[in-house]
N, C-alpha and C positions, 0 to 999 in steps of 0.2 A: 134234519139231514138234507143235504143238497142232492137233488136228483140229477143224474147225468143228462146232458143235453141230447145225447144220442144213445139209444139202446143198441149196444153192439150186436145183440142177437137178431134185431130187426133190420139192421143197417145193410146187411148183405155186402155187396162190393161197392156201395155208394160211399163217397167221402163228402162230408159236409163241414164247412168251416164258417163260423159266425164271427166276422171281424169285431163286431161290437162286444161279443163275449170275451174275446182275447184282450181288447182294450180295457174292458172292465176289470179283468184280472190284473193286467199290468198297472192300472191306476190304483187298485187296492194295494198291491205290493208296494208301489211308490209311496202312497200315503200312510199306510199302516205299518209295514214291516221295515222299510229302509230307515226311517227315523229311530226306531227302536234298536236296530242293529248298530247304527252310528252312535247312539247314546251309550249302548252297552260297552263299546270299546273303551270309553272313558270312565266307566264305573267299575272296572276290575280293580279290586282292592290291592294295595301294595303294603309291604311291611316297611315301616319307617326305618330310616338309617339308625343303627344302634339299638333297635328294639330287641334284637336277639342277644344283645350283650357281646362280650369279647371272647367268650369261651369258644374254642375252635369248632366243636361239634355244633354249637348254636349258629356259628357263622356259616357252617355248611348247610344247615337247614334254611338259613336266610337266603343263601345263594340259590337253593332249590326253589324257594318261594318266588324269588325274582325271575328265574328262568321260566317257571310255570306261568307267571303273570305275562311275561313277554310272549310265550307260546300261545297263551289264550288270546292276547291282543292280535297276534298274527293270524290266528285261526278265524277270529271275528272279521278281520279285514278281508280274508279270503272269501268267507261266506258273503260278506257285503258285496264284493266284486262279482261273485257268481249270481247273486240276486239281481244286481244291476244288469248283468248280461242277459238273464232270463227276461227281464222287463224289456230290454231292447229287442230281443228276439221275438217276443210276443207282438210288440208294436210293428216290427218289420214284417212279420207274417201277416198281420192284419192289413197293412198297407198293400202288400203284394196281392193278397186275395181281393181286396177292393179294386185295385187297378186291373186285375185280370177280369173281374166281373164287369167292370166298366168297358173294357175292350171287347169282351164277349157280347155285351148288350149292344155296343156300337156295330159290331159285325152282324148280329141278328137283326138289328134295325135296318141296316142297309140291305140285307137279304130279303126281308119282308117288303121293303119299299120297292124292290126291283121287280116284284111279281105283279 
């Protein structure tokens, strides 16, 4: 089981962000989850044309199967887009934190050197 990076009970009012941890999660999602979601979109089975026959009730079921397949494909596309968005947000947050840390280190360095 993965242990949390920060114990909320011990954190108090401190906020800690580890850009490397965010980038690790983003990379893992990019490498492991996105390809599986992309592949799943094309693996949703479809009922071949004429498989249900010409009977009107069977045709109704075939239409239902077709709509369900389309809805499943649309849902997978939506999930894929949301995961891509999360990956982008993780990377953007990591970059923002690193930039802020570098700016803070620069200010602290100048303050220390002025003494």
